[in-house]
C-alpha positions in Angstrom: -15.7 10.0 20.8 -14.7 8.1 23.5 -15.2 8.4 26.7 -13.0 10.2 29.4 -10.4 8.5 31.3 -10.0 8.6 35.2 -6.4 9.3 35.6 -4.7 9.5 39.4 -2.8 12.4 40.5 1.3 11.6 40.8 4.0 9.9 38.8 3.2 8.3 35.6 2.7 4.3 36.3 4.4 2.5 33.2 3.0 -0.8 33.3 3.6 -3.7 31.4 0.8 -6.9 31.1 3.2 -10.1 29.7 1.6 -12.9 27.9 2.2 -16.4 27.8 3.5 -17.5 24.8 4.4 -20.9 23.2 7.3 -22.6 23.0 8.0 -25.2 20.1 6.8 -28.3 21.6 3.7 -27.2 22.3 3.9 -26.3 25.8 3.6 -22.9 26.9 5.2 -20.6 29.7 4.3 -16.9 31.3 6.6 -14.4 29.9 8.8 -13.3 32.6 7.8 -10.9 35.8 8.6 -7.3 34.6 8.4 -4.8 37.0 6.4 -1.4 37.3 8.5 1.8 36.5 7.4 5.2 37.8 8.2 7.7 35.6 7.6 11.6 36.3 4.6 13.3 35.0 3.1 16.9 36.8 -0.6 15.8 36.4 -3.1 13.7 34.8 -7.0 14.7 35.0 -10.4 13.4 34.0 -12.1 14.7 30.9 -14.2 13.5 27.9 -11.6 12.9 24.7 -12.1 13.6 20.9 -9.6 11.7 18.9 -8.4 13.1 16.0 -5.8 12.4 12.9 -3.2 14.0 11.4 -1.1 13.4 8.5 1.7 15.2 7.4 4.7 13.4 5.3 5.4 10.1 7.2 4.5 11.7 10.4 0.5 10.1 12.1 -0.4 12.0 15.0 -2.8 10.1 17.1 -4.2 12.9 18.7 -6.1 13.2 22.6 -7.5 16.4 23.8 -8.5 16.5 26.9 -11.2 18.4 28.4 -9.8 19.3 31.8 -11.7 20.3 34.9 -12.6 24.0 35.8 -9.4 25.7 36.4 -7.1 22.5 36.0 -4.4 21.2 33.7 -4.1 18.3 31.7 -1.4 15.5 31.0 1.9 17.0 31.4 4.8 14.8 30.0 7.0 14.1 27.4 8.7 10.7 26.3 10.5 9.6 23.4 10.8 6.0 22.5 13.1 4.3 20.0 11.8 1.5 18.2 13.5 -1.0 16.8 12.7 -4.5 14.4 14.6 -7.2 12.3 17.5 -6.6 13.1 18.7 -10.4 12.0 22.2 -9.9 13.9 24.1 -13.1 15.0 26.3 -10.9 17.2 26.5 -7.5 18.4 28.4 -5.3 15.9 29.7 -1.8 15.3 27.3 -0.8 13.3 24.6 -1.5 15.5 25.9 -0.1 18.5 26.6 3.6 15.8 23.1 3.7 15.4 21.8 3.7 18.2 24.4 6.5 19.0 23.1 8.4 16.2 19.3 7.9 16.2 18.4 6.6 19.7 20.9 8.3 21.8 18.4 10.2 23.7 15.1 8.1 24.4 13.7 7.5 27.3 12.7 3.6 26.5 13.5 1.4 24.0 11.6 -0.8 22.4 12.8 -4.3 19.9 9.7 -5.9 18.2 11.3 -9.1 16.9 13.7 -10.9 15.2 16.9 -10.0 17.2 18.2 -13.3 15.7 20.9 -13.3 18.8 20.6 -13.7 22.4 23.7 -10.9 22.9 21.6 -8.1 21.4 18.7 -9.2 23.7 20.9 -8.4 26.5 22.9 -5.4 25.3 19.5 -3.4 24.7 18.5 -5.1 28.3 21.5 -2.9 29.6 19.0 0.2 29.1 15.3 1.1 29.3 14.0 -1.6 27.3 11.2 -3.6 26.3 10.9 -6.6 23.6 9.2 -9.3 22.2 10.3 -12.2 20.2 9.9 -12.8 16.4 9.6 -16.1 14.3 13.6 -16.0 13.4 14.4 -15.6 17.0 16.1 -18.5 18.7 14.7 -20.4 21.3 17.0 -18.5 24.3 15.7 -15.2 22.9 11.7 -17.0 22.7 12.0 -17.9 26.7 13.5 -14.7 27.5 10.8 -12.7 25.7 6.9 -13.0 24.8 5.3 -13.0 22.0 3.1 -10.1 23.2 2.6 -7.6 25.3 0.9 -4.6 26.4 2.1 -1.0 28.2 0.2 1.1 29.8 1.8 4.4 29.1 -0.3 7.0 31.1 -3.7 7.4 29.3 -2.2 5.1 26.4 -2.2 1.4 25.9 0.5 0.1 23.7 1.2 -3.4 22.5 3.7 -4.9 21.1 4.0 -7.8 18.7 6.0 -9.2 15.6 3.6 -10.8 13.5 4.5 -13.6 11.3 2.9 -15.3 8.0 2.6 -13.0 4.8 3.0 -9.8 4.8 -0.5 -9.0 2.8 -3.1 -8.7 5.7 -0.8 -8.5 8.4 -2.2 -5.6 10.1 -5.3 -7.0 10.2 -4.1 -10.1 11.8 -2.0 -8.6 14.5 -4.9 -6.1 15.2 -7.1 -9.1 16.1 -4.4 -9.9 18.9 -5.4 -6.9 21.0 -8.2 -5.1 22.5 -8.5 -1.9 23.9 -5.0 -0.8 22.6 -4.1 2.8 21.4 -1.4 1.7 19.5 0.2 -1.7 17.9 4.0 -1.5 17.2 4.7 -4.6 15.3 7.9 -5.9 12.7 7.9 -9.0 10.3 7.8 -7.5 6.9 10.3 -5.4 6.9 8.8 -2.6 5.3 8.1 0.7 7.6 4.5 2.0 8.3 3.0 4.6 10.5 -0.5 5.4 10.2 -4.2 5.5 11.9 -6.5 3.0 11.0 -10.1 2.5 13.1 -8.3 5.0 15.5 -5.0 3.2 16.4 -2.2 4.0 15.1 -0.3 1.3 13.3 3.8 1.8 13.9 6.4 -0.7 11.9 9.8 0.8 12.2 11.3 -1.4 9.6 14.5 -3.1 9.7 17.4 -1.3 10.8 20.3 -4.1 9.5 18.0 -7.1 7.7 17.7 -7.7 4.5 15.2 -5.3 2.4 14.0 -5.9 -1.0 13.7 -1.9 -1.2 17.3 -1.8 0.5 15.6 1.2 2.5 16.6 0.9 6.4 15.2 2.6 9.3 14.3 2.8 13.1 11.1 4.6 14.9 11.0 7.0 17.2 7.6 7.6 19.4 6.8 10.8 21.1 4.3 10.4 24.1 2.7 13.4 25.7 -0.4 14.7 25.1 -0.4 13.6 22.0 1.1 10.1 20.1 3.3 10.8 17.0 5.4 8.6 15.3 7.9 9.2 12.6 10.4 6.6 10.5 14.1 7.7 10.6 15.7 6.7 7.6 19.5 5.1 8.1 21.5 6.6 5.3 
């Protein structure tokens, strides 16, 4: 049981909390200032919250069932977020454009959780409604542009973005301790898709869309946000 949230009536306020990140020479630098963005919703409400989890094939649902005040209705919003990681491209390619056009054309937001490799990819995605973090393979110009991790508030949900580093074994345990009080952690690094709930947190890795894959599988992810947070892995054939 999780205590109810107080949600103000009015537009959904999407806020981003940039985190200072370490540069290669050991100095630290604050992430660039990111403006808040308002997205329309009909109403928020206050109520107790239960968490339940539904697994269906590759889809995991982290559901918040809100008990509305008498005569009221709860959160009424829908948002689709396209999620990328580990693209490992040295330049913008036609294949990458085609992936966005085919799979992520109708997204409200785009997340990329690191290992772009090229600042050209960051610049291209920045033309969209985009949030990203850098990965361990990114050049200094990307690391100066994007933080190591950040937290985005989507209505009642807190979503943490991080790339991750080190061996794939125990990767989720290591990234978990990087965040407090989040509902979702989106990560990359392993080049393996993941979509499951552990200890009440949705752990979501879109896999690699265009990078090396031991299994030869490539994929992108989609997060659907409304009264639930639903993650889905989309294979790229």
